[in-house]
C-alpha positions in Angstrom: 208.9 76.6 149.4 208.9 76.4 145.1 206.9 75.3 143.5 208.8 71.8 142.4 209.1 71.2 146.0 204.7 71.6 146.2 204.4 69.1 143.0 206.9 66.7 145.2 204.3 67.3 148.4 201.4 66.8 146.2 202.7 63.6 144.6 202.9 62.1 148.1 200.2 63.0 149.8 198.9 59.5 150.4 201.7 58.9 152.6 200.7 58.6 156.0 202.1 61.7 157.8 202.1 62.4 161.5 200.9 65.9 163.1 202.7 67.5 166.3 203.6 70.9 167.8 199.6 71.9 167.7 198.1 73.8 170.5 195.5 74.6 172.5 194.4 78.0 172.5 191.2 77.2 174.9 192.4 78.2 178.5 192.2 74.5 180.7 192.0 72.3 177.5 194.3 69.4 176.7 196.5 69.7 173.4 194.5 67.9 170.4 196.0 64.4 169.9 195.4 64.2 165.9 195.1 61.4 164.1 195.3 61.8 160.1 195.5 58.5 157.4 197.9 60.6 154.6 199.9 63.3 154.3 197.1 65.3 152.5 194.9 65.1 155.5 197.5 66.3 157.6 197.8 69.2 155.3 193.8 70.1 155.1 193.7 69.5 159.3 196.5 72.1 159.9 195.4 74.6 157.4 191.8 74.8 158.8 193.0 74.5 162.5 193.2 78.6 163.1 192.2 79.8 165.1 190.9 76.6 167.5 194.1 76.0 167.7 197.9 77.2 167.9 199.9 76.2 165.1 203.0 78.2 165.0 204.8 75.3 165.9 203.4 72.5 163.7 205.3 70.2 162.3 204.1 67.8 159.4 206.3 64.4 158.8 205.6 61.9 156.5 208.5 59.7 157.1 210.1 59.7 153.7 213.3 61.7 153.4 212.4 63.7 150.2 209.7 65.2 151.7 210.6 67.6 154.2 209.2 68.3 157.4 206.1 70.8 156.6 205.8 74.2 159.1 203.1 76.1 158.9 203.9 78.2 156.5 204.5 75.3 154.2 201.3 74.5 154.8 199.9 77.7 154.2 201.5 77.9 150.7 200.6 74.1 150.2 197.0 74.9 150.6 196.7 78.0 148.5 197.9 76.2 145.7 196.1 72.5 146.1 193.5 73.2 148.6 191.1 70.0 148.5 192.9 68.5 145.8 195.4 67.4 148.2 192.7 65.0 150.0 191.0 63.8 146.7 191.8 60.2 145.4 
């Protein structure tokens, strides 16, 4: 993900978002139901999910066609670049 694309995601950090594809790593544990209010919260959750969850197939979608679906690699890049600023007002 290049810097202009990351900047677009940062600007949209307050948009509603959904997280899917997160799997539990514990034997016999159900996959989590993730409730987040914004794209920034979704990114923060996924960035901190490992090692408790398998995020290999994670997808974050904010419903805005200008923001592509985000996978684990994009989340890591965004978290390195912006960190907690993604969840600040």
